[in-house]
TIDREN-658080 format. One record per residue (C-alpha): x, y, z; residue number from 1; residue in three letters. Coordinates in nm, 2 decimals, decimal comma. Last residue first. Layout:
N
> px	py	pz	resi	resn
> X	Y	Z	NUM	ALA
...
END
This chain:
591
> px	py	pz	resi	resn
> 1,89	6,14	-5,18	591	LYS
> 2,25	6,06	-5,08	590	LEU
> 2,40	6,25	-5,37	589	PHE
> 2,24	6,57	-5,24	588	THR
> 2,41	6,55	-4,90	587	TRP
> 2,16	6,63	-4,63	586	GLN
> 2,10	6,92	-4,39	585	ARG
> 1,79	6,89	-4,17	584	ASN
> 1,46	7,07	-4,13	583	THR
> 1,18	7,10	-3,87	582	GLU
> 0,86	7,28	-3,94	581	ILE
> 0,71	7,10	-4,24	580	PHE
> 0,41	7,11	-4,48	579	TRP
> 0,42	6,85	-4,76	578	ASN
> 0,16	6,61	-4,60	577	ASN
> -0,06	6,92	-4,56	576	ILE
> -0,12	6,94	-4,93	575	ASP
> -0,50	6,94	-4,93	574	ILE
> -0,51	7,11	-4,59	573	PHE
> -0,63	7,45	-4,72	572	ARG
> -0,90	7,23	-4,88	571	GLU
> -1,12	7,27	-4,56	570	SER
> -1,20	7,63	-4,68	569	PRO
> -1,37	7,48	-4,99	568	LEU
> -1,29	7,50	-5,37	567	ALA
> -0,92	7,58	-5,32	566	ILE
> -0,71	7,76	-5,58	565	THR
> -0,34	7,84	-5,51	564	GLY
> -0,10	7,87	-5,22	563	ARG
> 0,15	7,60	-5,16	562	GLU
> 0,26	7,56	-4,79	561	VAL
> 0,60	7,40	-4,76	560	GLY
> 0,70	7,59	-4,45	559	GLN
> 0,54	7,64	-4,10	558	ILE
> 0,77	7,87	-3,90	557	ARG
> 0,57	8,17	-4,00	556	LYS
> 0,27	8,06	-3,81	555	PRO
> -0,06	8,05	-4,02	554	LEU
> -0,34	8,29	-4,07	553	VAL
> -0,56	8,18	-4,36	552	TYR
> -0,78	8,39	-4,57	551	ILE
> -0,99	8,27	-4,86	550	PHE
> -1,00	8,53	-5,13	549	ASP
> -1,32	8,70	-5,25	548	PRO
> -1,42	8,69	-5,62	547	SER
> -1,56	9,03	-5,71	546	TYR
> -1,84	9,25	-5,86	545	ILE
> -2,02	9,09	-6,15	544	PHE
> -2,32	9,29	-6,29	543	VAL
> -2,59	9,05	-6,41	542	ALA
> -2,79	8,96	-6,71	541	PRO
> -2,55	9,16	-6,92	540	LEU
> -2,64	9,02	-7,27	539	ASP
> -2,31	9,09	-7,44	538	ASN
> -2,09	8,99	-7,15	537	ALA
> -2,29	8,67	-7,10	536	ILE
> -2,24	8,57	-7,46	535	GLU
> -1,87	8,64	-7,43	534	LYS
> -1,85	8,43	-7,12	533	GLN
> -2,00	8,13	-7,29	532	PHE
> -1,75	8,16	-7,58	531	LYS
> -1,47	8,14	-7,32	530	VAL
> -1,65	7,85	-7,15	529	TYR
> -1,67	7,65	-7,48	528	SER
> -1,29	7,71	-7,53	527	GLU
> -1,22	7,57	-7,18	526	ALA
> -1,41	7,25	-7,28	525	ARG
> -1,19	7,22	-7,58	524	LYS
> -0,87	7,25	-7,37	523	LYS
> -1,00	7,01	-7,11	522	VAL
> -1,07	6,73	-7,37	521	ASP
> -1,35	6,52	-7,20	520	SER
> -1,63	6,72	-7,36	519	ILE
> -1,97	6,61	-7,24	518	SER
> -2,04	6,89	-6,99	517	ARG
> -1,90	7,14	-7,23	516	ALA
> -2,17	7,04	-7,49	515	ASN
> -2,46	7,13	-7,25	514	GLU
> -2,30	7,45	-7,14	513	LEU
> -2,24	7,57	-7,50	512	LEU
> -2,59	7,46	-7,61	511	LYS
> -2,76	7,65	-7,33	510	ASP
> -2,54	7,95	-7,39	509	VAL
> -2,65	7,96	-7,76	508	THR
> -3,02	7,92	-7,66	507	ILE
> -3,00	8,21	-7,42	506	ASN
> -3,23	8,25	-7,12	505	THR
> -3,13	8,40	-6,78	504	TYR
> -3,36	8,40	-6,48	503	LEU
> -3,07	8,59	-6,31	502	ALA
> -3,10	8,35	-6,01	501	ILE
> -3,02	8,05	-6,23	500	ASN
> -2,97	7,83	-5,93	499	LEU
> -3,25	7,58	-6,00	498	GLY
> -3,47	7,46	-5,70	497	PRO
> -3,65	7,68	-5,79	496	ASP
> -3,70	7,82	-6,14	495	ASN
> -3,44	7,94	-6,39	494	ARG
> -3,24	7,62	-6,40	493	GLN
> -3,36	7,49	-6,74	492	SER
> -3,23	7,82	-6,89	491	SER
> -2,87	7,72	-6,82	490	HIS
> -2,68	7,99	-6,63	489	TRP
> -2,62	7,90	-6,27	488	PHE
> -2,65	7,52	-6,27	487	PRO
> -2,45	7,50	-6,60	486	PHE
> -2,16	7,71	-6,48	485	PRO
> -1,93	7,40	-6,45	484	ASP
> -1,60	7,55	-6,33	483	SER
> -1,43	7,21	-6,26	482	GLU
> -1,29	7,36	-5,94	481	ARG
> -1,63	7,48	-5,81	480	GLY
> -1,85	7,77	-5,92	479	ILE
> -1,98	7,86	-5,57	478	VAL
> -2,22	8,15	-5,65	477	GLU
> -2,25	8,46	-5,44	476	GLY
> -2,53	8,71	-5,38	475	PHE
> -2,64	9,06	-5,45	474	PHE
> -3,00	9,02	-5,56	473	LEU
> -3,19	9,26	-5,78	472	THR
> -3,57	9,32	-5,80	471	ASP
> -3,63	9,03	-5,56	470	TYR
> -3,90	8,77	-5,50	469	ALA
> -3,75	8,48	-5,70	468	ARG
> -3,96	8,23	-5,50	467	PRO
> -3,64	8,04	-5,40	466	ARG
> -3,43	8,36	-5,36	465	ILE
> -3,65	8,57	-5,14	464	ILE
> -3,83	8,38	-4,87	463	ASN
> -3,63	8,06	-4,83	462	GLN
> -3,28	8,17	-4,94	461	ASN
> -3,30	8,51	-4,77	460	LEU
> -3,44	8,34	-4,46	459	GLU
> -3,15	8,10	-4,44	458	ASN
> -2,90	8,38	-4,52	457	VAL
> -3,02	8,61	-4,25	456	PRO
> -3,20	8,90	-4,42	455	LEU
> -3,11	9,23	-4,58	454	THR
> -3,31	9,46	-4,81	453	GLN
> -3,13	9,76	-4,94	452	ILE
> -3,34	10,02	-5,12	451	THR
> -3,18	10,18	-5,42	450	ILE
> -3,29	10,51	-5,58	449	ASP
> -3,09	10,58	-5,90	448	ALA
> -2,99	10,93	-6,00	447	GLY
> -2,66	10,82	-6,15	446	LEU
> -2,48	10,95	-5,83	445	VAL
> -2,69	10,70	-5,63	444	LYS
> -2,53	10,41	-5,83	443	TRP
> -2,20	10,43	-5,65	442	GLU
> -2,36	10,49	-5,31	441	ASN
> -2,60	10,20	-5,33	440	GLN
> -2,32	9,98	-5,46	439	LEU
> -2,10	10,07	-5,16	438	ALA
> -2,40	10,00	-4,93	437	LYS
> -2,45	9,65	-5,09	436	ALA
> -2,08	9,58	-5,05	435	THR
> -2,10	9,67	-4,68	434	LEU
> -2,40	9,44	-4,64	433	LEU
> -2,22	9,15	-4,82	432	LEU
> -1,91	9,21	-4,60	431	GLU
> -2,11	9,21	-4,27	430	GLU
> -2,33	8,91	-4,34	429	ALA
> -2,69	9,04	-4,34	428	ASN
> -2,75	8,86	-4,67	427	SER
> -2,87	9,04	-4,98	426	THR
> -3,16	9,21	-5,15	425	ALA
> -3,13	9,52	-5,36	424	LEU
> -3,45	9,71	-5,42	423	SER
> -3,52	9,92	-5,73	422	PHE
> -3,56	10,27	-5,85	421	ALA
> -3,49	10,44	-6,18	420	LEU
> -3,83	10,59	-6,19	419	ALA
> -4,09	10,53	-6,46	418	GLN
> -4,29	10,84	-6,56	417	GLY
> -4,18	10,82	-6,92	416	LYS
> -3,82	10,79	-6,81	415	ARG
> -3,71	10,90	-6,46	414	LYS
> -3,39	10,99	-6,27	413	ARG
> -3,42	11,07	-5,91	412	LEU
> -3,24	11,37	-5,75	411	GLY
> -3,58	11,47	-5,60	410	THR
> -3,57	11,84	-5,70	409	GLU
> -3,33	11,80	-5,99	408	LYS
> -3,54	11,53	-6,16	407	ASP
> -3,28	11,37	-6,38	406	LEU
> -3,40	11,25	-6,73	405	VAL
> -3,37	10,90	-6,86	404	TRP
> -3,45	10,94	-7,22	403	GLY
> -3,21	10,69	-7,39	402	ASN
> -2,93	10,94	-7,45	401	LYS
> -2,97	11,05	-7,09	400	GLU
> -2,91	10,70	-6,96	399	LEU
> -2,60	10,64	-7,17	398	LEU
> -2,46	10,98	-7,10	397	ALA
> -2,50	10,91	-6,72	396	ILE
> -2,30	10,59	-6,76	395	ALA
> -2,03	10,77	-6,95	394	ALA
> -2,00	11,03	-6,68	393	GLU
> -1,99	10,77	-6,41	392	VAL
> -1,70	10,58	-6,56	391	ASP
> -1,59	10,29	-6,34	390	GLY
> -1,24	10,16	-6,28	389	SER
> -1,24	9,89	-6,54	388	SER
> -0,90	9,73	-6,60	387	GLU
> -0,85	9,65	-6,97	386	THR
> -0,84	9,32	-7,16	385	GLU
> -1,02	9,14	-6,87	384	PRO
> -0,84	8,81	-6,78	383	GLU
> -1,01	8,50	-6,91	382	THR
> -1,14	8,22	-6,71	381	TYR
> -1,19	7,90	-6,92	380	GLY
> -1,14	7,66	-6,63	379	LEU
> -1,16	7,84	-6,30	378	ALA
> -0,84	7,99	-6,15	377	GLY
> -0,97	8,34	-6,14	376	PRO
> -1,35	8,35	-6,12	375	PRO
> -1,61	8,28	-6,39	374	LEU
> -1,93	8,48	-6,46	373	PRO
> -1,75	8,79	-6,59	372	GLY
> -1,62	9,14	-6,50	371	GLU
> -1,47	9,05	-6,16	370	LEU
> -1,25	9,24	-5,92	369	PRO
> -1,02	9,00	-5,73	368	THR
> -1,02	8,97	-5,35	367	GLY
> -0,84	9,03	-5,03	366	TYR
> -0,76	9,40	-5,10	365	GLY
> -0,92	9,53	-4,79	364	HIS
> -1,24	9,34	-4,88	363	LEU
> -1,48	9,64	-4,84	362	VAL
> -1,26	9,94	-4,93	361	ASN
> -1,00	9,77	-5,16	360	ASN
> -1,24	9,53	-5,33	359	VAL
> -1,50	9,81	-5,36	358	ILE
> -1,25	10,05	-5,52	357	LYS
> -1,14	9,78	-5,76	356	LYS
> -1,50	9,73	-5,87	355	ARG
> -1,56	10,09	-5,97	354	ASP
> -1,91	10,06	-6,12	353	LEU
> -2,05	10,33	-6,34	352	ALA
> -2,03	10,11	-6,66	351	THR
> -2,22	9,82	-6,50	350	GLU
> -2,51	10,04	-6,38	349	LEU
> -2,52	10,21	-6,73	348	ALA
> -2,52	9,87	-6,90	347	GLN
> -2,81	9,73	-6,70	346	ARG
> -3,01	10,04	-6,77	345	VAL
> -2,92	10,03	-7,14	344	ILE
> -3,03	9,67	-7,16	343	LYS
> -3,39	9,76	-7,08	342	GLN
> -3,58	9,46	-6,95	341	THR
> -3,42	9,57	-6,62	340	PHE
> -3,67	9,86	-6,59	339	ILE
> -3,95	9,61	-6,57	338	GLU
> -3,89	9,50	-6,21	337	ASN
> -4,00	9,16	-6,09	336	LYS
> -3,98	8,97	-6,42	335	ASN
> -3,66	9,16	-6,51	334	HIS
> -3,48	9,00	-6,21	333	ASN
> -3,13	9,13	-6,23	332	PHE
> -2,84	8,96	-6,05	331	PHE
> -2,58	9,17	-5,87	330	VAL
> -2,25	8,99	-5,83	329	GLY
> -2,03	8,76	-5,63	328	PHE
> -1,85	8,48	-5,79	327	VAL
> -1,67	8,20	-5,61	326	ARG
> -1,39	7,97	-5,72	325	PRO
> -1,18	8,07	-5,41	324	LEU
> -0,82	8,18	-5,46	323	LEU
> -0,60	8,15	-5,15	322	PHE
> -0,47	8,42	-4,92	321	ASN
> -0,20	8,39	-4,65	320	LEU
> -0,17	8,62	-4,35	319	VAL
> 0,15	8,58	-4,14	318	ARG
> 0,09	8,79	-3,83	317	TYR
> 0,29	9,11	-3,79	316	GLY
> 0,03	9,34	-3,63	315	GLU
> -0,04	9,51	-3,96	314	GLU
> -0,12	9,17	-4,11	313	SER
> -0,35	9,10	-3,82	312	LEU
> -0,54	9,43	-3,88	311	LYS
> -0,59	9,35	-4,25	310	ALA
> -0,71	9,00	-4,17	309	ALA
> -0,95	9,15	-3,92	308	GLU
> -1,10	9,38	-4,19	307	VAL
> -1,11	9,08	-4,42	306	THR
> -1,34	8,89	-4,19	305	PRO
> -1,20	8,55	-4,07	304	ILE
> -1,22	8,23	-4,27	303	ALA
> -0,91	8,08	-4,11	302	SER
> -0,71	8,06	-3,78	301	VAL
> -0,36	7,94	-3,69	300	ALA
> -0,15	7,99	-3,38	299	GLU
> -0,39	7,91	-3,10	298	VAL
> -0,39	7,99	-2,73	297	ALA
> -0,15	8,28	-2,79	296	GLY
> -0,37	8,56	-2,66	295	GLY
> -0,40	8,72	-3,00	294	ARG
> -0,51	8,39	-3,15	293	LEU
> -0,75	8,31	-2,86	292	ALA
> -0,91	8,65	-2,89	291	GLU
> -0,95	8,60	-3,26	290	LEU
> -1,14	8,27	-3,20	289	LEU
> -1,35	8,42	-2,92	288	HIS
> -1,47	8,70	-3,15	287	GLU
> -1,51	8,46	-3,45	286	GLU
> -1,76	8,25	-3,27	285	ASP
> -1,82	7,94	-3,04	284	PRO
> -1,46	7,82	-3,04	283	TYR
> -1,31	7,48	-3,11	282	PHE
> -0,94	7,39	-3,06	281	ASN
> -0,74	7,18	-3,31	280	ILE
> -0,40	7,04	-3,21	279	HIS
> -0,19	6,91	-3,50	278	ILE
> 0,10	6,69	-3,42	277	LYS
> 0,43	6,55	-3,57	276	SER
> 0,45	6,78	-3,88	275	ILE
> 0,63	6,58	-4,15	274	PHE
> 0,34	6,40	-4,32	273	PRO
> 0,37	6,03	-4,42	272	ALA
> 0,36	5,97	-4,79	271	GLY
> 0,10	6,02	-5,06	270	LEU
> -0,10	5,70	-4,97	269	ALA
> -0,08	5,77	-4,60	268	PHE
> 0,09	5,47	-4,43	267	HIS
> 0,27	5,67	-4,15	266	LYS
> -0,06	5,84	-4,05	265	PHE
> 0,07	6,16	-3,88	264	PRO
> -0,08	6,27	-3,55	263	VAL
> -0,41	6,45	-3,46	262	LEU
> -0,51	6,60	-3,13	261	ASP
> -0,88	6,71	-3,12	260	TYR
> -1,02	6,99	-2,90	259	TYR
> -1,32	7,09	-2,69	258	LYS
> -1,55	6,80	-2,80	257	PRO
> -1,90	6,81	-2,65	256	ILE
> -1,95	6,54	-2,39	255	GLY
> -2,15	6,77	-2,16	254	SER
> -1,87	6,78	-1,90	253	SER
> -1,63	6,90	-2,17	252	ASP
> -1,46	6,67	-2,42	251	ARG
> -1,09	6,61	-2,51	250	LYS
> -1,03	6,38	-2,81	249	ILE
> -0,70	6,22	-2,86	248	LYS
> -0,49	6,04	-3,13	247	GLU
> -0,71	6,10	-3,44	246	VAL
> -0,53	6,01	-3,76	245	ARG
> -0,36	6,23	-4,01	244	TYR
> -0,27	6,21	-4,38	243	PRO
> -0,60	6,03	-4,47	242	GLY
> -0,69	5,66	-4,44	241	SER
> -0,99	5,69	-4,22	240	GLY
> -1,12	5,60	-3,87	239	ILE
> -1,34	5,86	-3,71	238	PRO
> -1,41	5,94	-3,34	237	ASP
> -1,69	6,19	-3,38	236	VAL
> -1,89	6,03	-3,66	235	ASN
> -1,77	5,69	-3,55	234	PHE
> -1,99	5,74	-3,24	233	LEU
> -2,29	5,66	-3,47	232	SER
> -2,60	5,88	-3,45	231	PHE
> -2,61	6,01	-3,81	230	ALA
> -2,56	5,66	-3,95	229	PHE
> -2,84	5,49	-3,75	228	GLN
> -3,10	5,52	-4,02	227	GLU
> -2,85	5,42	-4,29	226	PRO
> -2,78	5,10	-4,08	225	THR
> -2,45	5,06	-3,90	224	VAL
> -2,32	4,71	-3,94	223	LYS
> -2,12	4,80	-4,25	222	GLU
> -1,96	5,10	-4,09	221	TRP
> -1,63	4,98	-3,94	220	VAL
> -1,55	4,69	-4,17	219	HIS
> -1,66	4,91	-4,47	218	LYS
> -1,40	5,17	-4,40	217	PRO
> -1,53	5,50	-4,55	216	LEU
> -1,38	5,67	-4,86	215	ILE
> -1,35	6,05	-4,87	214	GLY
> -1,51	6,21	-5,18	213	LEU
> -1,24	6,33	-5,42	212	THR
> -1,40	6,10	-5,68	211	THR
> -1,68	6,35	-5,74	210	ASN
> -1,44	6,59	-5,91	209	GLU
> -1,38	6,32	-6,17	208	LEU
> -1,74	6,37	-6,29	207	PHE
> -1,67	6,71	-6,44	206	PRO
> -1,68	6,57	-6,79	205	ALA
> -2,03	6,43	-6,77	204	TYR
> -2,11	6,18	-7,04	203	PRO
> -2,46	6,01	-7,00	202	GLN
> -2,59	5,72	-6,80	201	LYS
> -2,26	5,70	-6,61	200	LEU
> -2,07	5,38	-6,52	199	THR
> -1,81	5,38	-6,24	198	PHE
> -1,57	5,08	-6,23	197	VAL
> -1,36	4,98	-5,93	196	VAL
> -1,03	4,78	-5,93	195	THR
> -0,82	4,67	-5,64	194	ARG
> -1,00	4,37	-5,49	193	THR
> -1,12	4,27	-5,84	192	ASP
> -1,38	4,38	-6,09	191	THR
> -1,57	4,61	-5,85	190	LYS
> -1,90	4,78	-5,94	189	THR
> -2,04	5,13	-5,92	188	VAL
> -2,35	5,25	-6,12	187	GLU
> -2,41	5,63	-6,13	186	ILE
> -2,78	5,74	-6,12	185	GLY
> -2,74	5,98	-5,83	184	GLU
> -2,37	6,02	-5,73	183	TRP
> -2,33	6,39	-5,72	182	ASN
> -2,69	6,44	-5,59	181	ALA
> -2,62	6,23	-5,28	180	HIS
> -2,33	6,44	-5,16	179	LYS
> -2,53	6,63	-4,90	178	PRO
> -2,62	6,28	-4,76	177	SER
> -2,98	6,22	-4,68	176	LYS
> -2,90	5,86	-4,54	175	LEU
> -3,25	5,75	-4,63	174	SER
> -3,19	5,82	-5,00	173	ASN
> -2,91	5,57	-5,02	172	ASP
> -2,67	5,69	-5,29	171	GLN
> -2,41	5,79	-5,03	170	VAL
> -2,42	5,44	-4,89	169	ARG
> -2,37	5,27	-5,22	168	LYS
> -2,08	5,50	-5,29	167	ILE
> -1,91	5,42	-4,96	166	THR
> -1,96	5,04	-4,99	165	PHE
> -1,82	5,03	-5,34	164	VAL
> -1,51	5,22	-5,23	163	VAL
> -1,46	5,00	-4,92	162	ASP
> -1,51	4,68	-5,13	161	ASP
> -1,23	4,80	-5,37	160	ALA
> -0,98	4,75	-5,09	159	THR
> -0,83	4,91	-4,78	158	LEU
> -0,65	4,66	-4,55	157	PRO
> -0,69	4,68	-4,17	156	LYS
> -0,42	4,87	-3,98	155	GLY
> -0,65	5,08	-3,76	154	ASP
> -0,57	5,40	-3,96	153	HIS
> -0,68	5,21	-4,27	152	TRP
> -0,45	5,03	-4,51	151	VAL
> -0,34	5,05	-4,87	150	LEU
> -0,09	4,78	-4,98	149	LYS
> -0,09	4,85	-5,35	148	ASP
> -0,25	5,15	-5,50	147	LYS
> -0,61	5,13	-5,62	146	LEU
> -0,71	5,09	-5,99	145	THR
> -0,99	5,32	-6,11	144	PHE
> -1,21	5,26	-6,42	143	THR
> -1,43	5,54	-6,54	142	TYR
> -1,70	5,45	-6,79	141	SER
> -1,95	5,68	-6,98	140	LEU
> -1,71	5,91	-7,16	139	GLY
> -1,76	5,74	-7,49	138	ASP
> -1,39	5,66	-7,54	137	ALA
> -1,37	5,51	-7,19	136	SER
> -1,19	5,69	-6,91	135	VAL
> -0,89	5,53	-6,74	134	ALA
> -0,76	5,56	-6,38	133	TYR
> -0,43	5,51	-6,20	132	GLU
> -0,28	5,43	-5,86	131	LYS
> -0,59	5,55	-5,68	130	ALA
> -0,58	5,62	-5,31	129	LEU
> -0,46	5,97	-5,39	128	ASP
> -0,40	6,05	-5,76	127	LEU
> -0,40	6,42	-5,85	126	ILE
> -0,68	6,67	-5,94	125	LEU
> -0,61	7,01	-6,09	124	THR
> -0,67	7,36	-5,95	123	GLY
> -0,30	7,44	-5,89	122	ASN
> -0,34	7,37	-5,52	121	THR
> -0,42	7,01	-5,59	120	ALA
> -0,74	6,83	-5,52	119	PRO
> -0,72	6,46	-5,43	118	ARG
> -0,83	6,15	-5,63	117	LEU
> -0,96	5,81	-5,50	116	LEU
> -1,05	5,99	-5,18	115	GLY
> -0,87	6,02	-4,84	114	SER
> -1,01	6,08	-4,49	113	TYR
> -0,87	6,21	-4,16	112	VAL
> -0,73	6,56	-4,25	111	LEU
> -1,02	6,66	-4,48	110	ALA
> -1,27	6,52	-4,23	109	THR
> -1,11	6,74	-3,96	108	ILE
> -1,18	7,06	-4,16	107	ASP
> -1,51	6,94	-4,31	106	ARG
> -1,68	6,89	-3,98	105	ASP
> -1,56	7,22	-3,83	104	ALA
> -1,66	7,40	-4,15	103	ASP
> -2,01	7,26	-4,11	102	SER
> -2,20	7,00	-4,32	101	THR
> -2,01	6,67	-4,31	100	ALA
> -2,25	6,38	-4,38	99	LEU
> -2,09	6,16	-4,64	98	LEU
> -1,73	6,27	-4,57	97	PRO
> -1,78	6,18	-4,20	96	ASN
> -1,66	6,38	-3,91	95	LEU
> -2,02	6,47	-3,84	94	PHE
> -2,06	6,67	-3,52	93	ARG
> -1,76	6,90	-3,50	92	PRO
> -1,82	7,21	-3,30	91	THR
> -1,80	7,56	-3,44	90	GLY
> -1,53	7,81	-3,52	89	VAL
> -1,19	7,66	-3,56	88	VAL
> -0,86	7,74	-3,39	87	GLY
> -0,53	7,58	-3,49	86	GLU
> -0,24	7,46	-3,28	85	THR
> 0,10	7,37	-3,42	84	PHE
> 0,35	7,09	-3,40	83	SER
> 0,71	7,02	-3,47	82	GLY
> 0,89	6,71	-3,59	81	GLY
> 0,98	6,50	-3,90	80	GLU
> 1,23	6,63	-4,15	79	THR
> 1,22	6,87	-4,44	78	PRO
> 1,54	6,92	-4,64	77	VAL
> 1,81	7,18	-4,65	76	THR
> 2,07	7,11	-4,90	75	GLU
> 2,44	6,99	-4,90	74	LEU
> 2,65	6,92	-5,20	73	PHE
> 2,76	7,27	-5,29	72	MET
> 2,79	7,37	-4,92	71	ALA
> 3,04	7,09	-4,86	70	ASN
> 3,24	7,19	-5,16	69	VAL
> 3,25	7,55	-5,03	68	THR
> 3,34	7,44	-4,68	67	PHE
> 3,62	7,21	-4,81	66	LEU
> 3,76	7,50	-5,02	65	ALA
> 3,75	7,73	-4,72	64	GLY
> 3,92	7,47	-4,50	63	LEU
> 4,19	7,43	-4,76	62	THR
> 4,24	7,80	-4,80	61	GLY
> 4,26	7,85	-4,43	60	ILE
> 4,51	7,57	-4,39	59	VAL
> 4,72	7,69	-4,68	58	PHE
> 4,71	8,05	-4,56	57	LEU
> 4,82	7,94	-4,21	56	SER
> 5,10	7,73	-4,35	55	VAL
> 5,22	8,02	-4,56	54	LEU
> 5,22	8,25	-4,25	53	GLY
> 5,39	7,98	-4,04	52	PHE
> 5,67	7,96	-4,30	51	PHE
> 5,71	8,34	-4,33	50	VAL
> 5,73	8,37	-3,95	49	ARG
> 5,99	8,09	-3,94	48	ARG
> 6,20	8,26	-4,21	47	GLU
> 6,20	8,58	-4,01	46	ARG
> 6,32	8,40	-3,70	45	GLU
> 6,59	8,21	-3,88	44	GLU
> 6,53	7,85	-3,99	43	LEU
> 6,73	7,55	-3,86	42	SER
> 6,50	7,51	-3,56	41	LEU
> 6,20	7,48	-3,79	40	LEU
> 6,36	7,22	-4,01	39	VAL
> 6,47	7,00	-3,71	38	PHE
> 6,13	7,03	-3,56	37	ARG
> 5,97	6,92	-3,88	36	LEU
> 6,20	6,62	-3,90	35	SER
> 6,14	6,53	-3,54	34	ARG
> 5,77	6,54	-3,60	33	ILE
> 5,80	6,33	-3,92	32	ALA
> 6,01	6,06	-3,73	31	TYR
> 5,76	6,05	-3,44	30	GLU
> 5,48	5,99	-3,70	29	ALA
> 5,68	5,72	-3,87	28	LYS
> 5,76	5,55	-3,54	27	GLU
> 5,40	5,55	-3,44	26	ARG
> 5,29	5,41	-3,77	25	LEU
> 5,54	5,12	-3,73	24	TRP
> 5,43	5,05	-3,37	23	SER
> 5,06	5,05	-3,48	22	THR
> 5,14	4,80	-3,76	21	LYS
> 5,32	4,55	-3,53	20	PRO
> 5,69	4,48	-3,64	19	ILE
> 5,74	4,13	-3,78	18	SER
> 6,01	3,90	-3,62	17	GLY
> 6,34	3,98	-3,46	16	GLU
> 6,51	4,14	-3,75	15	ASN
> 6,78	4,35	-3,58	14	LYS
> 6,76	4,72	-3,60	13	GLN
> 7,02	4,91	-3,80	12	PRO
> 7,24	5,12	-3,59	11	GLU
> 7,18	5,49	-3,61	10	ASN
> 7,03	5,49	-3,26	9	THR
> 6,75	5,73	-3,18	8	THR
> 6,71	6,05	-2,98	7	ASN
> 6,96	6,26	-3,18	6	ASP
> 6,83	6,13	-3,52	5	PHE
> 6,68	6,46	-3,62	4	PRO
> 7,03	6,60	-3,59	3	SER
> 7,11	6,92	-3,41	2	ILE
> 7,37	7,13	-3,57	1	MET
END
């Protein structure tokens, strides 16, 4: 028999000083190997096969257990890296939260600037530059405290002085800011370098929405007079405190921006974004934008027609839809056309309408049928108890019961010599025109004669809406995140420049809307809006059609995008600091 000690001496070693640790370990390893070799050579062939089989099972089981344990404590987490290219229609001119007017302006402004508060995709507002805020018991005072160590893209400190400067500028009439009305009559003061107080003349619960306004750096803008504001180069090469900063601007030979490169701002108040670069190209129209998308020049586009969104979805593109707090409906003008003083006529038109059919045929499903003045996601919005699919027979029965007789020769319904005929004014935008034609066809079967009148939106507003020169108007209302319907339904807003295009008057509704504006408790304010909707449903001053979705085509590799409610197209970027492309594996206990 072979001994495991064959290659060593059995004589005890002499103690000639300490043995190095490495030599001792080597001897132990050699001893273990010789022992294993001895055991294996002493086994028969069959026993060796069984031995190796058991060892293999042990190794496989151990590795499997280790893999399972490893998987239990590892998770995929976002990490820095990646980029994408987005296409936008238009040319940026005012990358300034006080002056931005176009979608191109607002898109980059949303990436570059931060406000005290920031919209969230769930329809609420979250802290951005502000660390906290408090509202006085009487609802007249709002005190904001800034976060510590805030800085601008150029590294300069951001303080309460910047906030006060921004609000003072937006309140300056000579600046002609689109945001001026939101801040009119509001006093702003600082109590220290990190605290700002806003004082209102009367309670206004939706005020917090105003504080999402991007803040300007005083040290950059203070030497620019209000008269020079619109001409400053800082409007195209901005410095903000938002999630991304401008790294590069490429201009054509005329000096017009062709694209912007934006990179993460490491000191963004809500944490540095993960995506390493956003490249934004500009195009003159939707046709060139979609051509660039299909050609691979850009990967992301937004605000495209629903028919194109449906095609892109079929082609395999990732098409996301967001809720927009917008209401489209037909608003009746009883002062222009007497037939609308009869509730039965309004009721018949509403009863016959198949909203879901219109949403599917015109919007290709990218929208929500509406039966009230508030859109989904708005405060106080209530789901309809039953889905209305239109009942033409019931609508005809209503009309006939009230003396509206069908002239079989002309196909027109009349009552006491008065014809069921009216004009329907709307914009010449494709989807609005298609909706108007769908309404015309739906109501024609009732015996109604509808003449469609279309104009470019600017002419429509100037020549038709402002003088209230329409029988009916198919148009949209931007309700906003705080869902304040006051501008659209309070009787004080019936005449230009008010937005009550239904010329609606209801004392109960007036009181509900007035009170809602002064109620700080969100739940109680929502209750007022529920009652308001019931009053509107009873009076039928308009027929509500749909709330369209906002459409965003985005590469599939971009993750972390939360879909919800956005008030403006530019708000698709409100949570961009959470978007990511690259990922890593991390032990959960190391987080």
